[in-house]
C-alpha positions as CSV (number, residue, x, y, z in Angstrom):
1,X,3.3,35.2,17.1
2,X,4.5,32.7,14.6
3,X,2.0,31.9,11.8
4,X,0.9,28.2,11.6
5,X,-0.8,26.7,8.5
6,X,-4.5,26.6,8.8
7,X,-4.7,22.8,8.6
8,X,-2.5,22.7,11.7
9,X,-4.8,25.0,13.8
10,X,-7.4,23.6,16.3
11,X,-10.0,25.9,17.8
12,X,-11.4,23.8,20.7
13,X,-13.0,24.1,24.1
14,X,-13.3,22.2,27.3
15,X,-17.0,21.6,28.4
16,X,-18.3,19.6,31.4
17,X,-20.6,19.3,34.4
18,X,-19.3,21.2,37.4
19,X,-16.5,19.4,39.3
20,X,-15.7,16.9,36.5
21,X,-12.1,18.2,36.4
22,X,-12.3,20.5,33.3
23,X,-10.1,23.3,34.6
24,X,-7.6,20.8,36.1
25,X,-7.4,19.1,32.7
26,X,-6.9,22.5,31.0
27,X,-4.1,23.4,33.4
28,X,-2.3,20.2,32.7
29,X,-2.6,20.8,28.9
30,X,-1.0,24.2,29.4
31,X,1.8,22.7,31.4
32,X,2.6,19.9,29.0
33,X,2.4,22.2,25.9
34,X,5.0,24.5,27.6
35,X,2.6,27.4,28.0
36,X,3.1,27.4,31.8
37,X,6.0,26.2,33.9
38,X,4.1,25.4,37.0
39,X,0.9,23.4,37.3
40,X,-2.0,25.6,38.6
41,X,-4.0,24.2,41.5
42,X,-7.7,25.0,42.0
43,X,-7.6,24.5,45.8
44,X,-4.6,26.8,46.1
45,X,-6.2,29.4,43.8
46,X,-3.2,29.3,41.4
47,X,-4.9,28.2,38.2
48,X,-4.2,30.2,35.0
49,X,-7.7,29.9,33.6
50,X,-9.7,30.7,36.7
51,X,-8.1,34.1,37.3
52,X,-11.1,36.1,38.8
53,X,-11.1,36.5,42.5
54,X,-14.6,35.0,42.7
55,X,-13.4,31.9,40.8
56,X,-10.4,31.4,43.1
57,X,-12.5,31.7,46.2
58,X,-15.2,29.3,45.1
59,X,-13.0,26.9,43.1
60,X,-15.4,27.1,40.1
61,X,-15.1,28.6,36.6
62,X,-17.4,31.6,36.1
63,X,-16.1,33.2,32.8
64,X,-14.9,31.4,29.8
65,X,-11.1,32.1,29.4
66,X,-9.2,31.9,26.1
67,X,-5.6,30.9,25.6
68,X,-3.2,29.6,22.8
69,X,-0.6,26.8,23.0
70,X,1.5,24.6,20.7
71,X,1.8,20.9,20.4
72,X,4.3,19.3,20.4
73,X,6.1,22.1,22.4
74,X,8.5,23.9,20.0
75,X,11.6,22.9,22.1
76,X,10.6,19.2,22.1
77,X,12.5,17.0,19.6
78,X,9.3,15.5,18.3
79,X,8.9,14.4,14.7
80,X,5.2,15.5,14.6
81,X,4.5,18.8,12.9
82,X,3.7,21.6,15.3
83,X,0.0,22.4,15.8
84,X,-1.5,25.6,17.3
85,X,-4.3,24.9,19.7
86,X,-6.6,27.8,20.6
87,X,-8.4,26.8,23.8
88,X,-11.5,28.1,25.6
89,X,-12.2,26.8,29.1
90,X,-15.9,27.2,29.9
91,X,-17.9,27.1,33.2
92,X,-19.6,24.0,34.4
93,X,-22.3,25.6,36.5
94,X,-25.7,25.9,34.9
95,X,-26.0,29.6,35.9
96,X,-23.2,30.5,33.5
97,X,-24.6,28.6,30.5
98,X,-24.3,31.7,28.3
99,X,-20.5,31.3,28.5
100,X,-20.7,27.8,27.1
101,X,-23.3,28.8,24.4
102,X,-21.2,31.6,23.0
103,X,-17.9,29.6,23.2
104,X,-19.4,26.7,21.3
105,X,-20.7,29.1,18.6
106,X,-17.1,30.0,17.6
107,X,-15.3,26.7,18.2
108,X,-14.6,23.9,15.7
109,X,-14.3,21.1,18.3
110,X,-14.6,20.3,22.0
111,X,-13.4,17.9,24.7
112,X,-16.2,16.9,27.0
113,X,-14.8,16.0,30.4
114,X,-16.7,13.4,32.4
115,X,-16.3,12.2,36.0
116,X,-15.1,8.5,35.6
117,X,-17.1,7.6,38.8
118,X,-20.6,8.7,37.7
119,X,-20.2,9.3,33.9
120,X,-22.8,11.6,32.4
121,X,-24.2,14.2,34.9
122,X,-27.1,16.7,34.4
123,X,-25.0,19.6,33.1
124,X,-23.0,17.2,30.9
125,X,-26.4,16.6,29.1
126,X,-27.0,20.3,28.8
127,X,-23.5,21.1,27.3
128,X,-23.8,18.1,25.0
129,X,-27.1,19.4,23.6
130,X,-25.6,22.9,23.2
131,X,-22.7,21.2,21.2
132,X,-25.3,19.3,19.1
133,X,-27.0,22.6,18.3
134,X,-23.8,23.9,16.7
135,X,-22.8,20.5,15.3
136,X,-19.4,20.7,17.2
137,X,-17.3,17.5,16.9
138,X,-16.3,16.1,20.3
139,X,-13.8,13.9,22.2
140,X,-14.9,12.3,25.5
141,X,-12.3,12.3,28.3
142,X,-13.3,10.1,31.3
143,X,-11.4,11.8,34.1
144,X,-10.8,10.8,37.8
145,X,-10.1,7.1,37.0
146,X,-8.0,7.1,40.1
147,X,-10.9,7.9,42.4
148,X,-12.7,5.4,44.6
149,X,-15.7,4.0,42.7
150,X,-14.3,4.8,39.2
151,X,-15.9,2.6,36.6
152,X,-14.7,3.2,33.0
153,X,-17.2,0.8,31.2
154,X,-20.2,2.0,33.2
155,X,-19.3,5.6,32.3
156,X,-19.1,4.7,28.6
157,X,-22.6,3.2,28.9
158,X,-24.0,6.4,30.3
159,X,-22.7,8.2,27.1
160,X,-24.7,5.8,25.0
161,X,-27.8,5.8,27.1
162,X,-28.1,9.4,28.3
163,X,-26.6,11.2,25.3
164,X,-27.7,8.9,22.5
165,X,-24.2,9.1,21.2
166,X,-21.9,6.5,19.5
167,X,-18.7,6.3,21.6
168,X,-15.5,5.0,19.9
169,X,-13.5,3.7,22.9
170,X,-9.8,4.1,21.8
171,X,-8.2,3.5,25.2
172,X,-8.7,1.0,27.9
173,X,-7.5,1.7,31.5
174,X,-4.8,-0.4,33.2
175,X,-6.2,-0.7,36.7
176,X,-8.7,1.6,38.4
177,X,-9.0,3.6,41.6
178,X,-5.7,3.6,43.5
179,X,-4.3,0.9,41.0
180,X,-4.8,3.1,37.9
181,X,-1.4,3.2,36.2
182,X,-2.0,4.0,32.6
183,X,-4.0,3.0,29.4
184,X,-3.9,0.5,26.6
185,X,-4.0,2.3,23.2
186,X,-6.4,0.1,21.2
187,X,-5.4,1.6,17.9
188,X,-1.6,0.7,18.3
189,X,-2.0,-2.0,20.9
190,X,0.6,-0.4,23.1
191,X,0.4,0.0,26.9
192,X,1.2,3.5,28.1
193,X,2.3,3.9,31.8
194,X,2.8,7.1,33.7
195,X,5.3,6.2,36.3
196,X,5.5,9.3,38.6
197,X,3.1,11.8,40.1
198,X,4.1,14.5,37.6
199,X,3.2,12.3,34.7
200,X,6.6,13.0,33.2
201,X,7.8,9.4,33.0
202,X,5.6,8.2,30.2
203,X,6.7,4.7,29.3
204,X,5.5,2.6,26.3
205,X,5.4,-1.2,27.0
206,X,3.7,-4.3,25.7
207,X,0.1,-4.9,26.7
208,X,0.1,-6.8,30.1
209,X,-0.5,-10.5,29.8
210,X,-3.7,-10.4,31.9
211,X,-5.3,-7.7,29.7
212,X,-4.3,-9.1,26.2
213,X,-7.6,-11.0,25.6
214,X,-9.8,-8.1,26.8
215,X,-7.8,-5.5,24.8
216,X,-8.1,-7.7,21.6
217,X,-11.9,-7.9,22.1
218,X,-12.1,-4.2,22.6
219,X,-10.0,-3.5,19.5
220,X,-12.2,-5.8,17.4
221,X,-15.3,-3.8,18.6
222,X,-13.5,-0.6,17.8
223,X,-12.6,-1.8,14.2
224,X,-16.2,-2.8,13.6
225,X,-17.6,0.6,14.8
226,X,-15.1,2.6,12.7
227,X,-15.4,0.4,9.6
228,X,-19.2,0.9,9.7
229,X,-18.6,4.7,8.9
230,X,-16.4,4.1,5.9
231,X,-17.4,2.2,2.7
232,X,-13.8,1.7,1.8
233,X,-12.9,0.1,5.2
234,X,-16.1,-1.9,5.4
235,X,-15.3,-3.5,2.1
236,X,-11.8,-4.3,3.2
237,X,-13.2,-5.6,6.6
238,X,-15.7,-7.9,4.9
239,X,-13.3,-9.2,2.2
240,X,-9.9,-9.5,4.0
241,X,-11.0,-9.5,7.6
242,X,-10.5,-7.0,10.5
243,X,-6.7,-7.9,10.9
244,X,-6.0,-6.5,7.5
245,X,-6.9,-2.9,8.6
246,X,-3.9,-0.9,9.8
247,X,-3.9,1.6,12.7
248,X,-3.2,4.4,10.2
249,X,-6.3,3.5,8.2
250,X,-8.4,3.4,11.4
251,X,-7.1,6.8,12.6
252,X,-7.9,8.4,9.2
253,X,-11.5,6.9,9.2
254,X,-12.0,7.8,12.9
255,X,-10.9,11.4,12.2
256,X,-13.5,11.7,9.4
257,X,-16.3,10.1,11.5
258,X,-15.5,12.4,14.4
259,X,-15.6,15.5,12.2
260,X,-19.0,14.3,10.8
261,X,-20.3,13.8,14.4
262,X,-20.8,10.1,13.6
263,X,-18.4,8.9,16.3
264,X,-17.1,10.3,19.6
265,X,-13.6,9.0,20.6
266,X,-13.3,8.1,24.3
267,X,-10.1,8.4,26.2
268,X,-9.4,8.0,30.0
269,X,-7.1,9.5,32.6
270,X,-6.6,11.2,35.9
271,X,-5.7,14.8,35.3
272,X,-5.0,15.6,38.9
273,X,-2.4,12.8,39.0
274,X,-1.1,14.0,35.5
275,X,-2.1,10.7,33.8
276,X,-3.5,10.6,30.3
277,X,-3.1,14.3,29.4
278,X,-0.4,14.0,26.7
279,X,-2.5,11.3,24.9
280,X,-5.5,13.6,25.1
281,X,-3.5,16.4,23.5
282,X,-2.5,14.0,20.7
283,X,-6.1,13.1,20.2
284,X,-7.1,16.8,20.0
285,X,-4.6,17.2,17.1
286,X,-5.5,13.8,15.5
287,X,-9.3,13.8,15.6
288,X,-10.7,17.4,16.1
289,X,-11.1,19.5,12.9
290,X,-9.0,22.3,11.7
291,X,-10.9,25.4,10.3
292,X,-10.5,23.8,6.8
293,X,-12.4,20.6,7.9
294,X,-15.6,22.3,9.0
295,X,-18.3,23.6,6.6
296,X,-17.8,27.0,5.1
297,X,-19.3,29.9,7.1
298,X,-22.7,31.0,5.8
299,X,-24.6,34.3,6.4
300,X,-26.7,36.6,4.4
301,X,-25.9,39.7,2.4
302,X,-27.7,42.6,4.2
303,X,-28.0,44.5,0.8
304,X,-29.4,41.7,-1.4
305,X,-30.8,39.4,1.3
306,X,-29.2,36.5,-0.5
307,X,-27.3,33.7,1.4
308,X,-23.5,33.9,1.0
309,X,-20.6,31.6,2.0
310,X,-17.1,32.4,3.1
311,X,-14.1,30.1,2.6
312,X,-11.7,29.8,5.6
313,X,-8.8,31.7,4.0
314,X,-6.9,34.9,4.6
315,X,-7.4,35.8,0.9
316,X,-11.2,35.8,1.0
317,X,-13.4,38.8,2.2
318,X,-13.5,39.4,5.9
319,X,-16.1,37.7,8.1
320,X,-15.7,37.7,11.9
321,X,-18.1,37.1,14.8
322,X,-17.9,39.0,18.1
323,X,-18.7,36.4,20.8
324,X,-17.8,38.1,24.0
325,X,-17.3,41.5,25.5
326,X,-15.1,41.9,28.6
327,X,-14.2,44.9,30.7
328,X,-10.6,44.7,31.7
329,X,-9.7,47.0,34.6
330,X,-6.3,47.8,33.1
331,X,-6.8,48.2,29.3
332,X,-10.6,48.8,29.0
333,X,-13.2,47.2,26.9
334,X,-12.2,44.0,25.0
335,X,-14.2,42.6,22.1
336,X,-13.4,38.9,21.6
337,X,-14.0,37.6,18.0
338,X,-13.3,34.6,15.8
339,X,-12.1,35.3,12.3
340,X,-13.8,33.0,9.8
341,X,-12.4,34.4,6.6
342,X,-10.1,37.2,5.5
343,X,-7.8,39.0,8.0
344,X,-8.0,41.9,10.5
345,X,-4.8,44.1,10.7
346,X,-4.4,46.2,13.8
347,X,-5.5,49.9,13.3
348,X,-7.8,49.2,10.3
349,X,-11.4,50.1,9.8
350,X,-14.0,47.3,9.8
351,X,-17.7,47.4,9.0
352,X,-20.2,46.2,11.7
353,X,-22.9,44.8,9.4
354,X,-25.2,44.0,12.4
355,X,-25.3,47.6,13.5
356,X,-24.6,49.0,10.0
357,X,-21.8,51.2,11.1
358,X,-18.0,51.5,10.6
359,X,-15.5,51.1,13.5
360,X,-11.8,51.1,14.0
361,X,-9.9,48.2,15.4
362,X,-7.3,49.5,17.9
363,X,-4.8,47.1,19.3
364,X,-5.2,43.4,18.6
365,X,-4.5,40.9,21.3
366,X,-4.1,37.1,21.7
367,X,-5.4,36.3,25.2
368,X,-3.9,33.9,27.8
369,X,-6.7,34.1,30.4
370,X,-6.2,37.6,31.8
371,X,-2.7,38.1,30.2
372,X,-2.3,39.6,26.8
373,X,0.1,39.4,23.9
374,X,-0.1,42.1,21.2
375,X,-0.2,41.0,17.6
376,X,-0.3,43.0,14.3
377,X,-2.9,40.9,12.5
378,X,-5.5,38.1,13.0
379,X,-6.1,35.7,10.1
380,X,-8.9,33.3,9.2
381,X,-9.2,30.6,11.8
382,X,-7.8,32.7,14.7
383,X,-9.4,33.9,17.9
384,X,-8.4,37.1,19.5
385,X,-9.6,40.3,21.1
386,X,-9.7,44.0,19.9
387,X,-9.3,47.1,22.0
388,X,-11.3,50.2,21.2
389,X,-13.9,48.5,19.0
390,X,-17.6,49.4,19.4
391,X,-19.4,46.1,19.1
392,X,-21.7,43.8,21.1
393,X,-21.9,40.0,21.5
394,X,-23.2,38.5,18.3
395,X,-22.1,41.3,15.9
396,X,-20.6,40.5,12.6
397,X,-17.4,42.3,11.4
398,X,-16.8,42.4,7.7
399,X,-15.7,44.6,4.8
400,X,-18.1,47.4,3.8
401,X,-17.6,46.5,0.1
402,X,-18.6,42.9,0.7
403,X,-21.0,42.8,3.7
404,X,-22.3,39.7,5.3
405,X,-24.3,39.0,8.5
406,X,-23.5,35.8,10.3
407,X,-26.0,33.8,12.4
408,X,-26.4,35.4,15.8
409,X,-26.0,33.7,19.2
410,X,-29.4,33.1,20.9
411,X,-29.3,33.2,24.7
412,X,-31.8,31.9,27.2
413,X,-34.1,34.3,29.0
414,X,-33.3,35.3,32.7
415,X,-35.5,33.6,35.3
416,X,-34.6,35.4,38.5
417,X,-34.5,39.1,39.6
418,X,-33.5,41.3,42.5
419,X,-34.0,44.9,43.2
420,X,-30.8,46.9,43.7
421,X,-30.1,50.4,44.9
422,X,-26.9,52.4,45.7
423,X,-26.1,53.0,49.4
424,X,-25.8,56.7,48.6
425,X,-27.7,59.0,46.2
426,X,-24.4,60.1,44.7
427,X,-23.7,56.5,43.7
428,X,-26.7,56.1,41.4
429,X,-25.0,57.2,38.2
430,X,-21.9,55.1,39.0
431,X,-24.1,52.0,39.7
432,X,-26.1,52.4,36.5
433,X,-22.9,52.8,34.4
434,X,-21.3,49.7,36.1
435,X,-24.5,47.6,35.6
436,X,-24.6,48.6,31.9
437,X,-21.0,47.5,31.5
438,X,-21.8,44.2,33.1
439,X,-24.8,43.6,30.9
440,X,-22.7,44.3,27.8
441,X,-20.4,41.4,29.0
442,X,-23.2,39.0,29.8
443,X,-26.3,38.8,27.5
444,X,-28.2,36.8,30.2
445,X,-27.9,39.7,32.6
446,X,-30.6,42.4,32.1
447,X,-31.4,45.7,33.8
448,X,-34.7,47.5,33.9
449,X,-36.5,50.2,35.9
450,X,-39.8,49.3,37.6
451,X,-42.1,52.1,36.4
452,X,-44.3,52.0,39.4
453,X,-41.7,51.8,42.2
454,X,-38.8,53.4,40.5
455,X,-36.6,50.5,41.6
456,X,-33.7,49.2,39.5
457,X,-34.3,45.5,38.8
458,X,-31.5,43.2,37.7
459,X,-32.2,39.7,36.3
460,X,-30.1,36.6,35.7
461,X,-30.0,32.8,35.4
462,X,-29.9,31.9,39.0
463,X,-29.1,33.0,42.6
464,X,-25.3,32.3,42.2
465,X,-25.3,34.2,38.9
466,X,-26.7,37.4,40.5
467,X,-24.5,36.9,43.7
468,X,-21.4,36.9,41.5
469,X,-22.5,40.0,39.6
470,X,-23.3,41.9,42.7
471,X,-19.9,40.8,44.1
472,X,-18.2,42.1,41.0
473,X,-20.0,45.5,41.3
474,X,-18.5,45.9,44.8
475,X,-14.9,44.7,44.0
476,X,-14.3,45.7,40.4
477,X,-16.4,48.7,40.1
478,X,-16.3,49.9,43.7
479,X,-20.1,50.3,43.9
480,X,-21.7,50.0,47.3
481,X,-25.3,48.7,46.9
482,X,-28.2,47.2,48.8
483,X,-29.8,44.1,47.2
484,X,-33.4,43.0,47.8
485,X,-34.7,39.4,48.1
486,X,-34.7,37.4,44.9
487,X,-37.8,37.8,42.8
488,X,-39.0,35.3,40.2
489,X,-39.3,36.5,36.6
490,X,-43.0,35.8,36.0
491,X,-44.6,36.4,32.6
492,X,-48.2,37.1,31.6
493,X,-50.2,35.7,28.7
494,X,-53.8,35.4,27.5
495,X,-56.1,32.4,27.1
496,X,-58.8,33.7,24.7
497,X,-59.0,35.4,21.3
498,X,-60.5,38.9,21.4
499,X,-60.9,41.8,18.9
500,X,-60.4,45.3,20.2
501,X,-60.5,48.9,18.9
502,X,-58.0,51.5,19.9
503,X,-58.6,55.2,19.2
504,X,-56.5,58.3,19.9
505,X,-58.0,61.6,19.0
506,X,-56.8,65.0,20.3
507,X,-57.8,68.4,19.1
508,X,-56.1,71.4,20.7
509,X,-56.1,74.3,18.2
510,X,-54.3,73.9,14.8
511,X,-53.2,70.4,13.9
512,X,-54.7,67.6,16.0
513,X,-53.8,63.9,16.6
514,X,-55.7,61.0,15.1
515,X,-54.9,57.3,15.2
516,X,-57.5,54.5,14.9
517,X,-56.9,50.7,14.9
518,X,-58.6,47.4,15.2
519,X,-56.5,44.5,16.5
520,X,-57.1,40.8,17.2
521,X,-55.3,39.2,20.2
522,X,-54.8,35.4,20.0
523,X,-53.0,33.1,22.5
524,X,-49.9,31.2,21.1
525,X,-48.2,28.0,22.3
526,X,-45.8,28.1,25.3
527,X,-42.4,29.5,24.4
528,X,-43.5,30.9,21.0
529,X,-43.2,34.5,22.1
530,X,-44.7,37.6,20.5
531,X,-45.9,37.9,16.9
532,X,-47.3,40.9,15.1
533,X,-49.2,40.4,11.8
534,X,-50.3,43.2,9.4
535,X,-53.5,42.3,7.6
536,X,-54.5,45.9,6.5
537,X,-56.0,45.8,3.0
538,X,-57.1,48.7,0.8
539,X,-55.1,51.4,2.6
540,X,-57.4,51.6,5.6
541,X,-54.2,52.7,7.4
542,X,-51.2,54.1,5.3
543,X,-48.2,51.7,5.4
544,X,-45.9,54.3,7.0
545,X,-48.0,54.1,10.2
546,X,-47.9,50.3,10.5
547,X,-44.5,50.2,12.3
548,X,-45.8,52.8,14.8
549,X,-48.7,50.5,15.7
550,X,-46.4,47.6,16.1
551,X,-44.1,49.6,18.3
552,X,-47.0,50.7,20.5
553,X,-48.3,47.1,20.9
554,X,-44.7,45.8,21.6
555,X,-44.2,48.4,24.3
556,X,-47.5,47.6,25.8
557,X,-46.4,43.9,26.1
558,X,-43.5,45.0,28.3
559,X,-45.9,45.6,31.2
560,X,-48.9,43.3,31.5
561,X,-52.4,44.1,32.9
562,X,-52.4,41.7,35.9
563,X,-49.2,42.5,37.8
564,X,-47.0,44.4,35.3
565,X,-44.9,41.5,34.1
566,X,-44.0,41.1,30.4
567,X,-46.7,39.6,28.2
568,X,-45.6,36.6,26.0
569,X,-47.0,33.9,23.8
570,X,-49.4,36.2,22.1
571,X,-50.2,36.9,18.4
572,X,-51.5,40.4,17.5
573,X,-53.1,41.0,14.1
574,X,-53.8,44.5,12.9
575,X,-56.8,44.1,10.6
576,X,-58.6,47.5,10.3
577,X,-58.6,51.1,11.3
578,X,-58.9,54.6,9.8
579,X,-56.8,57.7,9.4
580,X,-57.1,61.5,9.0
581,X,-55.4,63.2,6.0
582,X,-54.1,66.0,8.2
583,X,-54.1,64.9,11.8
584,X,-52.8,61.4,11.7
585,X,-49.2,60.9,12.9
586,X,-46.9,58.0,14.0
587,X,-47.3,59.0,17.7
588,X,-51.1,58.9,17.4
589,X,-51.0,55.4,15.9
590,X,-48.5,54.2,18.4
591,X,-50.7,55.3,21.3
592,X,-53.8,53.8,19.6
593,X,-52.0,50.4,19.2
594,X,-50.8,50.4,22.8
595,X,-54.3,51.3,24.2
596,X,-56.0,48.6,22.0
597,X,-53.6,46.0,23.3
598,X,-54.1,46.9,27.0
599,X,-57.9,46.9,26.7
600,X,-57.9,43.7,24.7
601,X,-55.5,41.9,27.1
602,X,-57.9,42.6,30.0
603,X,-60.8,40.9,28.2
604,X,-58.7,37.9,26.9
605,X,-58.6,36.0,30.2
606,X,-55.1,37.0,31.2
607,X,-53.1,34.7,33.4
608,X,-49.7,34.6,35.2
609,X,-47.0,32.2,33.9
610,X,-44.2,31.0,36.2
611,X,-40.8,29.5,35.3
612,X,-40.6,25.8,35.9
613,X,-37.1,24.3,36.6
614,X,-35.7,20.9,35.7
615,X,-34.3,19.6,39.0
616,X,-32.1,16.6,39.4
617,X,-31.2,15.5,43.0
618,X,-28.6,12.8,43.6
619,X,-29.0,11.3,47.1
620,X,-28.0,8.2,49.1
621,X,-30.9,5.8,49.2
622,X,-31.8,6.3,52.9
623,X,-32.9,9.9,52.1
624,X,-34.8,9.1,48.9
625,X,-38.3,9.3,50.6
626,X,-37.5,12.6,52.3
627,X,-36.3,14.1,49.0
628,X,-39.3,13.0,47.0
629,X,-41.7,14.2,49.8
630,X,-40.0,17.6,50.0
631,X,-40.1,18.1,46.2
632,X,-43.8,17.1,46.1
633,X,-44.6,19.6,48.9
634,X,-43.0,22.3,46.6
635,X,-45.6,21.6,43.9
636,X,-42.9,19.4,42.2
637,X,-43.8,16.9,39.6
638,X,-41.5,13.8,39.9
639,X,-40.8,12.6,36.4
640,X,-38.5,9.6,37.3
641,X,-36.1,8.1,39.8
642,X,-33.2,5.9,38.8
643,X,-30.3,4.0,40.4
644,X,-26.9,5.4,39.6
645,X,-24.2,3.3,41.3
646,X,-24.9,3.3,45.1
647,X,-27.0,6.5,44.9
648,X,-30.5,7.4,43.7
649,X,-31.3,10.2,41.2
650,X,-34.7,12.0,41.4
651,X,-35.7,14.0,38.4
652,X,-38.5,16.5,38.8
653,X,-40.1,19.7,37.4
654,X,-40.5,22.3,40.2
655,X,-41.6,26.0,40.1
656,X,-38.7,28.3,40.7
657,X,-40.8,30.2,43.3
658,X,-40.5,27.1,45.6
659,X,-36.7,26.5,45.1
660,X,-35.2,29.5,47.0
661,X,-33.0,28.2,49.8
662,X,-33.2,24.6,48.6
663,X,-29.4,24.1,48.8
664,X,-29.5,24.6,52.6
665,X,-32.7,22.6,53.1
666,X,-31.3,19.6,51.1
667,X,-28.0,19.8,53.1
668,X,-29.8,19.5,56.4
669,X,-32.2,16.8,55.1
670,X,-29.4,14.6,53.9
671,X,-26.6,15.5,56.4
672,X,-24.8,17.2,53.5
673,X,-24.6,14.0,51.4
674,X,-27.2,14.9,48.6
675,X,-26.5,17.3,45.8
676,X,-28.8,18.9,43.2
677,X,-28.6,20.5,39.8
678,X,-31.3,22.9,38.4
679,X,-31.8,24.5,35.0
680,X,-34.7,26.4,33.4
681,X,-37.2,24.1,31.6
682,X,-40.3,26.1,30.5
683,X,-43.1,28.5,31.6
684,X,-46.6,27.3,32.6
685,X,-49.7,29.0,34.1
686,X,-49.8,29.4,37.9
687,X,-52.5,27.9,40.1
688,X,-55.2,30.6,40.6
689,X,-54.8,31.0,44.4
690,X,-51.0,31.6,44.2
691,X,-51.4,33.9,41.2
692,X,-54.0,36.0,43.1
693,X,-51.6,36.3,46.0
694,X,-48.8,37.6,43.7
695,X,-51.2,40.0,41.9
696,X,-52.3,41.3,45.3
697,X,-48.7,42.0,46.4
698,X,-48.2,44.1,43.3
């Protein structure tokens, strides 16, 4: 693949609420950049980026897919320099939030696609917050302006109100709904018309007479917003007036403000009708950053513990982050990674600083969804995949001589579980091996064995998430399995502070075993997790046994004292103990620590915690009362209701236990007209009567 200068590279992704038109937009981008010769259609299952069978059947994106294209296309006689755009298309459904999280970690910019009828939707807020976390510069694309009810200005207002962002509207639609023909470019004051269904006949004309005054007002607003981000422009604006500022000066200042996350350019279009896509690609090139525009990559040196930086250049020491593992049925295990500095030639050895081991990179591939192109080298700023590399999501690849560990990707905890068993005894090993491979791919998918029942329990982010994974087991891995009813991932915690002694003494001829500890258990705030503190003074317990105590306590938290659920939000302090010169051992202190924790937890007023979901229901007004009544009957706490166009939106916090089968119930309650979105919010203690019932069932 031809090398492109680093300042002409764009690593970007498409993120959105489900059904905003993200994959449709991506397909059009691939078509206009010459990457594909036929536009993929979601309804026909012919999209390039949604290549999994499950994606084609459901018409949704499940896995993020990577591809590379060039703009302008190499064969086009366009005076603009050619840019390389590395794209990741991400899922919109909240169950697959990990795909968005890991993609944003390695991208330099993103296009957020909004439905031009409703503007910001619940999952739009979630992906926006994820992008905020990684400080990813964004463009906003208001799609579906040809749909009935499309409202460009109201959608822009939702970006301000719900996201707290400062939109810089650089286009204005010419007509809406079935009269949508094109856009006015407010920077150049030209009218762009797409004359046919294929969007090929792009024609540049003068701004229509009936829109001239409105366009002039919108341009004046835009100049004011952009000038406020640049001292140089502000001075010129105040001294010489807004008309003195050229469109080139505005573009330059807007690019800088976008990269600094001060402004978010807003464009409009109708991807399905092929309108507005070429100008969106231009904006990606014009306003989103190259690898040279974003801050240097930082990490820490695992030898010295000091923070280090890496410049985005092929000449600097290697630093790359593995962000995704995928099992390909034809070529095997693929490790996707982003190279931040240095270069990775095929067939060379790299150092995995996260796992502190060396590994060999086999073949190097540039991916186009599930198609592959082999390359000999990946340089700084590039995204690709390696075959035959032993690595996991979040691992850092570097040079053994100049090691660095980059910031890991943090994923949310699973909230729902099901028991799974093979249909035949002979299938047990194959099932476990397949589950392990799936959990390597997806960090929010976990597997554990229930010690009491011997069942295999799989956990994920929602019912759809687990349904897809079980479907993949059957189709990709040919594993026949029975699946139980969904179970909620409860947690246990304590509500009182207690001190407890743990002692393990065994004497059985010759050398014995001796471990003796005193620990203090204290409750922590919700979501703060587990903390172990060593307060041993004066050598009451030798330092080499402290990790064993911590390990014993940590293992004891994996199965609580009420119903065997993991214990969380607890601080354990080791403050005293004793040892025996001859008989003490790591195993004895591990058992003593575990025993002390279990006895202490029983006395510390243990309680069950349940996951609470943030639920947002959009319903026609006539069903509002039924929806609110139903959510209240599910122990839901209604936080607010608001009008959104002709519909009403109900926001509530509801225990996950009560939400199974809600999609069906809501459909029948509203004659199929209401929709809902649900995502994990937090854990909170369960009412005593319900907790007792769950404990009794265990």
